[in-house]
DRENZADO-373218 format. One line per field, with one value per residue: residue in three letters; x, y, z of N, C-alpha, C, O in turn. Coordinates in steps of 0.2 Angstrom, whole numbers, plus 2048, in hexadecimal, padded with zeros to 3 digits. Each point is the difference from the previous one (the first is absolute). Layout:
REM residues N
r: c(Ala/...)
n.xx: c(X/...)
n.yy: c(Y/...)
n.zz: c(Z/...)
ca.xx: c(X/...)
ca.yy: c(Y/...)
ca.zz: c(Z/...)
c.xx: c(X/...)
c.yy: c(Y/...)
c.zz: c(Z/...)
o.xx: c(X/...)
o.yy: c(Y/...)
o.zz: c(Z/...)
REM end
This chain:
REM residues 258
r: c(Met/Asp/Asp/Leu/Arg/Asn/Leu/Phe/Lys/Pro/Thr/Asp/Ile/Leu/Ala/Val/Ser/Phe/Pro/Lys/Ser/Gly/Asn/Thr/Trp/Val/Arg/Met/Met/Tyr/Ala/Asn/Ile/Met/Arg/Glu/Leu/Tyr/Asn/Leu/Glu/Glu/Ile/Thr/Phe/Arg/Asn/Leu/Asn/Pro/Leu/Leu/Pro/Glu/Phe/Ala/Val/Gly/His/Arg/Glu/Ser/Gln/Glu/Gln/Leu/Arg/Thr/Gln/Pro/Trp/Pro/Tyr/Thr/Val/Pro/Arg/Leu/Val/Lys/Thr/His/Glu/Pro/Tyr/Thr/Glu/Val/Phe/Asp/His/Leu/Arg/Cys/Ile/Tyr/Ile/Val/Arg/Asn/Pro/Lys/Asp/Val/Met/Ile/Ser/Tyr/Tyr/Tyr/Tyr/Glu/Lys/Gly/Lys/Lys/Lys/Pro/Tyr/Ser/Gly/Asp/Leu/Thr/Asp/Phe/Ile/Arg/Asp/Pro/Arg/Leu/Gly/Ile/Ala/Ala/Trp/Ile/Arg/His/Thr/Glu/Thr/Trp/Leu/Met/Asn/Arg/Asn/Arg/Leu/Ser/Arg/Val/Glu/Ile/Phe/Arg/Tyr/Glu/Asp/Met/Arg/Glu/Ser/Pro/Val/Arg/His/Val/Lys/Thr/Met/Leu/Asp/Leu/Met/Gly/Ala/Arg/Leu/Ser/Asp/Gly/Gln/Ile/Gly/Leu/Val/Ile/Glu/Arg/Ser/Ser/Phe/Glu/Asn/Ala/Arg/Arg/Leu/Glu/Glu/Lys/Tyr/Gly/Arg/Gln/Arg/Gln/Ala/Glu/Phe/Gln/Glu/Ser/Phe/Arg/Phe/Thr/Arg/Asp/Gly/Ser/Val/Asn/Gln/Trp/Met/Arg/Glu/Met/Thr/Asp/Glu/Gln/Ile/Arg/Tyr/Ile/Asp/Glu/Met/Val/Ala/Ala/Ser/Pro/Leu/Ile/Ser/Glu/Phe/Leu/Ala/Gly/Ala/Gly)
n.xx: c(BFE/804/7FD/7F6/7FF/804/7F5/7FB/7FF/808/808/801/800/7F8/802/7FA/7FF/7F5/7FF/809/809/807/7FE/7FA/7F5/7FA/7FD/7F6/7F7/7FC/7FB/7F6/7FA/7FC/7F6/7F6/7FB/7FB/7F8/7F6/803/800/7F8/805/7F9/806/7FF/7F6/7FC/803/7F9/7F7/807/801/7F7/806/7F7/809/801/802/7FA/7F5/7FC/7FF/7F6/7F6/7FF/7FD/7F5/806/806/802/7F6/801/7FD/7F7/802/7FF/7F9/802/7F7/800/80A/7FC/7F8/80A/7FF/7FD/7F5/800/7F9/7FA/807/7F8/802/7F9/802/7FB/7FB/7FD/7FB/7FA/804/7FF/7F6/7FC/803/7FC/7F6/800/801/7F7/7FA/806/7FB/80B/803/7FB/7FF/7FE/803/7F5/7FC/7F7/801/802/7F8/7FB/806/7FD/800/7F7/7F7/7F5/7FC/802/7F9/7F6/7FF/800/7F7/7F9/802/7FD/7F5/7FE/804/7F7/7F8/7FD/7F8/80A/7FD/7F8/803/7F8/802/7FC/7FD/7F7/803/801/7F6/7FC/803/800/7FC/7F5/7FA/800/7F8/7F6/7FE/7FD/7F5/7F9/7FF/7F8/7F6/809/7F6/806/7FE/80A/807/7FD/803/80A/803/7FD/807/809/7FC/802/7F6/7FE/803/7F9/7F8/802/800/7F5/7FB/803/7FB/7F5/7FE/800/807/808/809/801/806/7F5/800/7F6/804/7F7/80B/805/7FB/801/805/7F9/7FC/7FE/809/802/805/80B/805/7FE/800/7F5/7FE/803/7FA/7F6/802/803/7F8/7FB/805/7FF/7F6/802/804/7FD/804/7FC/7F8/803/804/7F9/7FC/808/7F9/800)
n.yy: c(45B/800/809/7FF/7FB/807/804/7F9/800/7FA/806/807/807/7FA/80B/7F7/80A/7FC/809/802/7FB/809/807/809/7FE/7FF/809/803/7FC/803/80A/7FF/7FD/807/805/7FA/801/80A/7FC/7FD/809/807/7F8/806/808/802/7F8/803/80A/806/7FE/805/7FD/80A/7F9/808/7FC/800/7F6/80A/808/800/806/80B/803/801/80A/809/7FE/807/7F7/807/802/7FB/808/7F9/803/807/7FA/80A/7FC/80A/7FD/805/7F8/7FC/801/80B/7FF/802/7F8/80A/803/7F9/80B/7F7/80B/7F9/809/7FE/7FB/7F9/7F6/7F8/7FB/7F9/7F6/7F9/7FC/7F8/7F6/7FB/7FB/7F7/7FD/802/7F6/806/7F6/801/7F6/7FD/7FE/806/80B/801/7FF/80A/803/805/80B/804/802/800/809/809/803/804/80B/808/802/806/80A/805/804/809/808/7FE/7FD/80B/7FE/805/80B/7F9/80A/7F8/80A/7F8/809/7FD/7FC/808/804/7F9/801/808/7FB/7FF/80A/801/7FA/805/809/7FD/7FD/808/802/7F9/804/803/7FD/806/7F7/7FD/7F9/7F5/7FA/7FC/7F6/7F7/7FC/7FA/7F5/7FF/7FC/7F8/7F6/7FA/7FC/7F6/7F7/7FC/7FB/7F5/7F8/7FE/808/7F6/806/802/801/7F5/7FF/7FD/80B/804/803/7F8/800/804/7FF/7F9/7FD/808/7F8/7FD/803/7F8/7F8/803/7FA/7F5/806/802/80B/806/7FF/806/80B/803/800/80A/809/801/804/80B/800/7FB/806/80A/800/7FD/808/808/7FB/805/805/80A)
n.zz: c(8BC/7F5/7F9/7FB/7F6/7F8/7FF/7F9/80B/7FB/805/7F7/809/7FA/800/7FF/7FB/803/7F9/806/7FC/800/7F7/802/800/7F6/7FB/804/7FC/7F6/800/802/7F6/7F8/803/7FF/7F6/7FE/807/7FB/7F9/808/801/7F7/804/80A/809/803/800/808/809/803/7F8/7FA/7FF/7FB/7FD/7FA/806/7FC/805/7FE/7F7/802/805/7FA/7FB/806/801/807/7FC/809/7FC/80A/807/7FF/7F6/809/7F9/804/802/7FB/7FE/7F8/800/803/7F5/801/801/7F5/802/800/808/804/803/800/7FE/807/7FA/80B/7F7/806/804/7F9/7FE/808/800/7F9/803/808/7FC/7FB/807/801/7F6/7FE/7FB/808/805/7F5/7FC/7FD/80A/802/804/80B/807/800/808/7F6/803/805/7F9/803/7FB/806/808/7FC/7FD/808/806/7FA/801/809/801/7FA/806/806/7F8/7FF/808/803/803/803/804/802/7FD/806/7FA/7FA/7F5/7F8/7FD/7F8/7F6/808/809/801/803/80C/805/800/807/80A/801/801/80B/803/805/807/804/807/807/806/7FB/801/80A/800/7FC/806/808/7FC/7FF/80B/800/808/7FE/7FA/806/806/7FA/7FF/809/801/7FA/805/7F8/7FB/7FA/808/7FA/800/809/800/803/7FD/7F7/800/7FF/809/7F6/7F8/809/803/806/7F5/7FB/7F8/807/801/7F8/800/7F7/804/800/809/809/802/802/80B/808/7FF/805/80B/804/7FF/80A/7F6/7F7/7FC/7F8/7F6/7F9/7FC/7F6/7FA/7F8/805)
ca.xx: c(7FE/806/804/7FC/801/806/801/7FF/804/7FC/7FF/7FC/7F9/7FC/7FA/7FB/7FA/7FD/802/7FD/7FE/804/807/805/800/804/807/803/801/806/805/801/804/807/804/803/805/806/801/7FF/7FD/7F9/7FD/7FB/7FD/805/805/7FD/800/807/802/7FB/7FE/7FA/800/7FB/801/800/803/807/804/7FF/803/807/802/800/805/806/800/804/7FC/805/7FD/7FF/7F9/7FE/7FD/7F9/7FF/7F9/7FC/7F9/7FF/7FC/805/803/805/806/800/800/804/802/7FC/7FC/7FB/7FA/7FC/7FA/7FC/7F9/800/7FC/805/805/7FD/800/807/802/7FC/803/807/800/7FD/805/805/7FF/7FB/7FC/7FB/7FB/7F9/7FF/802/7FC/804/806/7FF/7FD/805/803/808/802/7FB/7FF/801/807/802/7FE/805/807/800/7FF/807/805/7FD/800/807/805/804/806/805/803/7FD/7FC/7FE/7FB/7FF/7F9/801/7FC/803/806/7FE/7FE/806/806/806/7FF/803/807/803/7FF/805/806/801/801/806/805/803/7FD/801/7FD/7F9/800/801/7FA/7FC/803/7FE/7F9/7FF/803/7FC/7F9/7FD/802/807/801/7FD/805/805/7FE/800/807/805/7FD/800/803/7FB/7FC/7FE/7FA/7FA/7FE/803/7FC/7FF/804/800/7FE/7F9/7FC/802/7FB/7FC/7F9/7FF/7FB/7FA/7FE/802/7FD/7F9/7FE/800/807/801/7FD/803/806/7FF/7FD/805/804/7FD/800/806/800/807/801/7FB/802/806/7FE/7FD/805/802/806)
ca.yy: c(7FB/7FC/805/7FF/7FA/7FF/803/7FB/7FA/7FA/7FD/805/7FE/806/801/803/802/807/804/800/7F9/7FD/7FF/803/7FB/7FA/802/801/7F9/7FD/804/7FE/7F9/801/803/7FB/7FC/804/805/806/805/800/801/806/802/804/7FC/7FA/801/7FF/7F9/7FB/805/7FF/801/803/801/807/804/800/7FF/7FA/7FB/800/7FD/7F8/7FE/802/7FE/7FA/7FB/7FC/7FB/7F9/7FF/804/807/801/806/802/803/801/800/7FA/7FC/801/7FB/802/7FC/7F8/7FB/802/7FE/805/800/804/802/802/802/801/806/806/803/803/806/805/802/804/806/805/801/805/806/802/803/807/801/7FA/7FE/805/7FE/7FC/7F9/7FD/801/7FD/7F9/800/803/7FB/7FF/7FF/7FD/7F9/7FD/800/7FA/7FA/7FF/7FE/7F9/7FC/7FF/7FC/7F9/7FD/7FF/7FE/7FB/802/802/7FA/7FE/805/7FF/805/803/803/805/7FE/7FA/802/803/7FB/7FC/802/7FC/7FB/803/801/7FA/7FF/804/7FD/7FB/803/803/7FB/802/7FD/804/7FD/802/807/805/801/805/807/802/801/806/806/802/801/806/805/802/804/806/804/801/805/805/801/801/803/7FB/803/803/803/806/7FF/7FF/805/7FF/7FC/7F9/7FB/7FA/7FB/803/7FB/7F9/7FA/7FD/802/807/801/7FF/806/806/800/800/7FA/801/7FF/7F9/7FC/802/7FC/7F9/7FE/801/7FA/7FA/800/7FD/7FA/7FF/803/7FD/7FA/801/803/7FB/7FB/7FA/803)
ca.zz: c(806/803/805/807/803/802/807/805/801/800/807/803/802/800/805/7FC/802/7FF/806/806/801/805/7FD/804/806/7FE/7FF/807/803/7FC/802/807/800/7FE/806/804/7FD/7FF/805/7FD/804/801/7FA/800/7FA/7FC/7FC/7FD/7F8/7FE/801/7FC/7FB/7FD/7F9/7FD/7F9/7FF/806/7FE/806/803/7FB/801/806/7FE/7FB/803/807/802/804/803/804/7FD/7FF/7FA/800/7FF/7FC/801/7FA/7FF/7F8/7FD/7FE/7F9/7FF/804/806/7FF/803/806/805/802/805/7FE/806/7FE/806/7FE/7FC/804/804/7FB/7FD/805/802/7FA/800/805/7FE/7FA/803/805/7FC/7FF/7FB/802/7FC/801/801/806/800/7FA/7FA/800/7FF/7F9/7FC/7FC/801/807/804/800/7F9/7FF/804/7FD/7FA/802/803/7FB/7FC/804/800/7FA/7FE/806/7FE/7FD/806/802/806/802/807/802/807/801/806/806/803/803/806/804/801/7FD/800/7FA/7FA/800/7FF/7F9/7FD/802/7FB/7FA/800/801/806/806/806/806/801/803/7FB/7FC/804/800/7F9/800/804/7FD/7FA/801/7FE/805/7FF/7FA/802/804/7FC/7FC/804/802/7FA/7FA/7FB/7FA/7FC/805/7FD/7FC/804/805/806/804/7FD/803/7FC/805/802/803/7FE/802/7FB/800/801/7FC/804/804/7FC/7FA/7FF/7FC/7F9/7FF/801/7FA/7FA/800/7FF/7F9/7FB/802/7FE/7F8/7FE/803/802/807/805/802/804/806/804/803/7FB/7FC)
c.xx: c(806/804/7FC/802/807/801/7FF/805/7FC/7FE/7FB/7F9/7FC/7FB/7FB/7F9/7FD/802/7FB/7FD/804/807/805/801/804/807/803/802/807/806/802/803/807/804/802/805/807/801/7FF/7FD/7F8/7FD/7FA/7FD/806/805/7FE/801/807/803/7FC/7FD/7F9/801/7FA/801/800/803/808/804/800/804/808/802/800/807/807/801/805/7FC/805/7FE/7FF/7F8/7FE/7FE/7F9/7FE/7F8/7FE/7F9/7FD/7FB/805/802/805/807/801/801/805/803/7FC/7FC/7FC/7FB/7FC/7FA/7FC/7F9/7FF/7FD/805/805/7FD/800/807/803/7FD/803/807/800/7FD/806/805/7FF/7FC/7FC/7FA/7FA/7F9/7FF/801/7FC/803/806/7FF/7FE/806/804/808/802/7FB/800/802/808/803/7FF/805/807/800/7FF/806/804/7FD/801/807/804/803/806/806/803/7FD/7FC/7FD/7FA/800/7FA/801/7FD/803/807/7FF/7FF/806/806/806/800/803/807/804/800/806/807/802/802/808/806/804/7FC/800/7FD/7F9/800/802/7FA/7FB/802/7FE/7F9/7FF/803/7FD/7F9/7FD/801/807/801/7FD/806/806/7FE/800/807/804/7FD/800/802/7FA/7FC/7FD/7FA/7FA/7FF/803/7FD/800/805/7FF/7FD/7F9/7FC/802/7FB/7FD/7F9/7FE/7FA/7F9/7FD/801/7FC/7F8/7FE/801/808/802/7FD/803/807/7FE/7FD/806/805/7FD/800/806/801/807/802/7FB/802/807/7FE/7FD/805/802/806/806)
c.yy: c(7FC/805/7FF/7FA/7FF/804/7FB/7FB/7FA/7FE/805/7FD/807/800/804/801/806/804/7FF/7F9/7FD/7FF/803/7FC/7FA/802/802/7FA/7FD/804/7FE/7F9/801/804/7FB/7FC/803/805/807/805/7FF/802/805/801/803/7FB/7FA/800/7FF/7F9/7FC/805/7FE/800/803/802/808/804/7FE/7FE/7F9/7FA/801/7FD/7F8/7FE/800/7FE/7FA/7FB/7FB/7FA/7F9/7FF/804/807/800/807/801/802/800/7FF/7FA/7FC/801/7FB/801/7FB/7F9/7FD/803/7FD/806/7FF/805/801/803/802/801/807/806/803/804/807/806/802/804/806/805/801/806/807/803/804/808/802/7FA/7FE/804/7FD/7FC/7F8/7FD/801/7FC/7F9/7FF/803/7FA/7FF/7FE/7FB/7F8/7FD/800/7FA/7FA/7FF/7FE/7F9/7FB/7FE/7FC/7F9/7FD/7FE/7FC/7F9/801/801/7F9/7FD/806/7FE/805/802/804/805/7FD/7FA/803/803/7FA/7FB/802/7FC/7FB/804/802/7FA/7FF/805/7FD/7FA/803/803/7FB/801/7FD/805/7FC/802/807/805/801/804/807/803/803/807/806/802/801/807/805/802/804/807/804/802/806/807/803/803/803/7FA/804/803/804/807/800/800/806/7FF/7FB/7F8/7FB/7FA/7FA/802/7FB/7F9/7FB/7FD/802/807/802/800/807/806/800/800/7F9/800/7FE/7F9/7FC/801/7FB/7F9/7FE/800/7F9/7FA/7FF/7FD/7F9/7FE/802/7FD/7FA/801/803/7FB/7FA/7FB/802/7FD)
c.zz: c(803/805/807/803/803/807/805/800/800/807/803/802/800/806/7FC/803/7FD/806/806/802/805/7FE/805/806/7FE/7FF/807/803/7FC/802/807/801/7FE/806/804/7FD/7FF/805/7FD/805/801/7F9/801/7FA/7FB/7FD/7FD/7F8/7FE/800/7FB/7FA/7FD/7F8/7FD/7F9/800/806/7FF/807/803/7FB/801/806/7FF/7FC/804/807/801/804/803/804/7FD/7FF/7F9/802/800/7FC/800/7F9/801/7F9/7FF/7FD/7F9/7FF/803/806/7FF/803/807/806/803/807/7FE/806/7FE/807/7FE/7FC/803/804/7FC/7FE/806/802/7FA/800/805/7FE/7FA/803/804/7FC/800/7FA/800/7FB/802/802/807/7FF/7FA/7FA/7FF/7FE/7F8/7FC/7FC/801/807/803/7FF/7F9/7FF/804/7FD/7FA/803/803/7FA/7FC/804/801/7FA/7FE/806/7FE/7FC/805/802/807/802/807/801/807/800/806/806/804/804/807/805/802/7FD/800/7FA/7FA/801/7FE/7F8/7FC/801/7FB/7F9/800/801/807/806/805/805/801/803/7FB/7FB/804/7FF/7F9/800/804/7FD/7FA/801/7FE/806/800/7FA/802/804/7FC/7FB/804/802/7FA/7FA/7FA/7F9/7FC/804/7FD/7FC/804/805/807/805/7FE/803/7FB/804/803/805/7FD/801/7FA/801/802/7FC/804/803/7FB/7FA/801/7FD/7F9/7FD/800/7FA/7F9/7FF/7FF/7F9/7FB/801/7FD/7F8/7FE/804/803/807/805/803/804/807/805/803/7FB/7FC/802)
o.xx: c(801/803/804/801/801/806/803/803/7FA/7FB/7FD/7FD/802/7FD/801/7FE/804/801/7FA/7FB/7FF/804/805/806/805/805/806/805/804/805/806/804/805/806/806/805/805/805/805/7FE/7FD/802/7FC/802/7FF/802/803/802/802/804/803/7FB/7FD/804/7FA/805/7FC/801/802/804/805/803/804/806/805/803/804/806/7FF/7FB/801/803/7FF/7FF/803/7FE/7FD/803/7FC/803/7FD/7FB/800/806/7FD/803/804/805/800/806/804/7FB/802/7FE/801/7FD/7FF/801/7FE/802/801/800/803/804/802/802/803/804/802/802/804/802/7FF/805/7FB/7FC/800/7FF/7FE/7FC/805/803/803/801/802/803/802/7FF/802/803/805/803/805/802/802/804/804/802/802/804/803/802/803/804/801/801/806/806/804/806/7FC/800/802/7FE/802/7FF/7FF/802/803/800/802/804/802/801/803/804/806/804/803/805/805/803/804/805/804/803/806/806/7FB/805/7FC/7FE/7FC/7FD/7FF/7FD/7FC/7FE/7FE/7FC/7FC/800/7FC/804/802/801/804/803/801/802/805/803/802/804/804/801/801/7FA/7FA/7FB/7FD/7FA/805/802/803/7FE/806/7FB/7FC/800/7FE/7FE/801/800/7FE/7FB/7FC/7FB/7FA/7FD/7FF/7FD/804/801/801/804/804/801/801/803/802/800/802/803/7FF/801/801/801/802/802/800/800/803/800/7FE/804/802/806)
o.yy: c(7FF/7FD/801/7FF/7FD/800/801/7FE/800/7FC/7FF/7FB/805/7FB/806/7FC/804/7FE/7FF/800/7FA/7FC/7FC/7FF/7FE/7FD/7FF/7FF/7FE/7FD/800/7FF/7FE/7FF/800/7FE/7FD/805/804/7FE/7FD/804/7FF/7FD/801/802/7FC/7FB/7FD/7FE/7FC/803/7FB/803/7FE/803/803/806/7FB/7FC/7FD/7FC/7FB/7FD/7FD/7FB/7FC/800/7FB/803/7FB/7FD/800/7FB/805/801/7FC/805/7FC/803/7FB/801/7FB/801/803/7FD/7FB/7FF/7FC/802/7FC/7FD/806/7FA/806/7FC/804/7FC/801/805/805/807/805/805/805/806/805/805/806/806/804/805/806/803/802/805/7FB/804/802/803/801/7FE/7FC/7FC/7FE/7FD/7FB/800/7FB/7FB/7FD/7FD/7FD/7FB/7FB/7FC/7FB/7FA/7FB/7FC/7FB/7FB/7FB/7FB/7FA/7FB/800/7FF/7FC/802/7FB/7FA/806/7FB/806/7FC/806/7FD/801/7FF/7FD/7FF/801/7FE/7FE/800/7FF/7FD/800/800/7FD/7FD/800/7FF/7FD/800/801/7FF/7FE/804/7FB/806/804/806/806/805/805/806/805/804/806/806/801/805/806/806/805/805/806/805/805/805/806/804/802/7FA/806/7FF/801/802/805/801/803/7FA/7FC/7FC/802/7FD/7FC/801/801/7FF/7FA/803/802/801/805/803/801/806/805/7FD/7FD/7FB/7FD/7FD/7FC/7FB/7FD/7FD/7FB/7FC/7FD/7FC/7FA/7FF/7FF/7FC/7FD/7FF/7FE/7FC/7FD/800/7FC/7FB/7FC/802)
o.zz: c(806/805/805/806/805/803/806/7FB/802/800/806/7FC/802/802/7FF/804/7FD/805/800/803/802/803/801/803/804/802/801/803/804/801/802/805/803/801/803/803/801/7FE/802/805/7FC/7FD/805/7FB/7FA/7FA/7FE/7FD/7FB/7FC/7FD/802/802/7FE/802/7FE/802/7FF/802/800/802/803/7FF/800/803/801/7FE/803/7FE/804/7FD/804/7FA/7FC/7FE/805/7FB/802/7FE/7FC/803/7FE/803/7FF/7FC/805/801/802/805/801/803/7FE/7FF/801/7FF/803/7FC/805/7FA/803/7FE/800/802/800/7FE/800/801/7FE/7FE/801/801/7FE/801/803/801/800/7FD/7FB/806/802/804/7FB/7FD/7FB/7FA/7FC/7FD/7FA/803/7FF/800/805/7FE/800/7FD/7FE/800/7FF/7FD/7FE/801/7FE/7FD/800/800/7FC/7FF/803/7FF/7FE/800/801/800/801/7FF/804/7FE/805/805/806/805/804/806/805/7FB/7FC/7FD/7FC/7FA/7FD/7FD/7FC/7FC/7FD/7FD/7FB/7FF/800/7FF/801/7FF/7FE/7FF/800/7FE/7FD/800/7FF/7FD/7FE/800/7FE/7FC/800/7FE/801/800/7FD/7FF/801/7FF/7FD/800/801/7FB/802/800/802/7FE/801/7FE/7FD/802/801/803/803/802/7FF/7FD/805/805/7FA/7FF/7FB/805/803/802/7FE/801/802/7FD/804/7FD/7FD/7FB/7FC/7FD/7FD/7FB/7FC/7FE/7FC/7FB/7FD/7FE/7FA/806/805/805/806/806/805/805/806/804/802/7FC/7FD)
REM end
């Protein structure tokens, strides 16, 4: 465990989420802030991961990047993770990204269906899958909510709030970074990190790990909110609601008391 803890700098900021919750969007905004601060090249899906690394248990390549990556910048490094909480993260700062779990299930389902070795079931099967579905989302979310007092600072970024007020979230990032940008620069960060621009970047430059996915797959499939209203059956909605309601910790958090 100490070996993993030593991968992190004391100043690192975690970007934490369950998959398909908006982590890439947050990292795009952070990287585009850095572009303004340090006159970096255009931020794309190709250079995002080399700039802002990921922590994954058992993933040697990502761990080696964390260990050896030069960081010549005065702002903290942002480290992405989809891992459940572990003591490795104790005392770090954290942006915790949460999205309506129904929309997460839809987005994650299409992501897994887009692979060259696609998920074999339908959406109902996926939602009920203990490894990928709503039970996995609940387990992941509970670990972070139960342990958030072990972090030195936690900022909650709700995906739906980010859509409504991106300026506020960029300003929170700037506060975490100890940096300043003008209102005009903040506007550029938001524009360059938008779903529409991300789709353009994917079409123009492609993305990392392209070989894992079918040719027709697009990472930037649909960034809207409330997709579940048009995609889910009443039974699927009821199942997710019942699962979430069985966790008082998550129910309270999603209601806005977290």
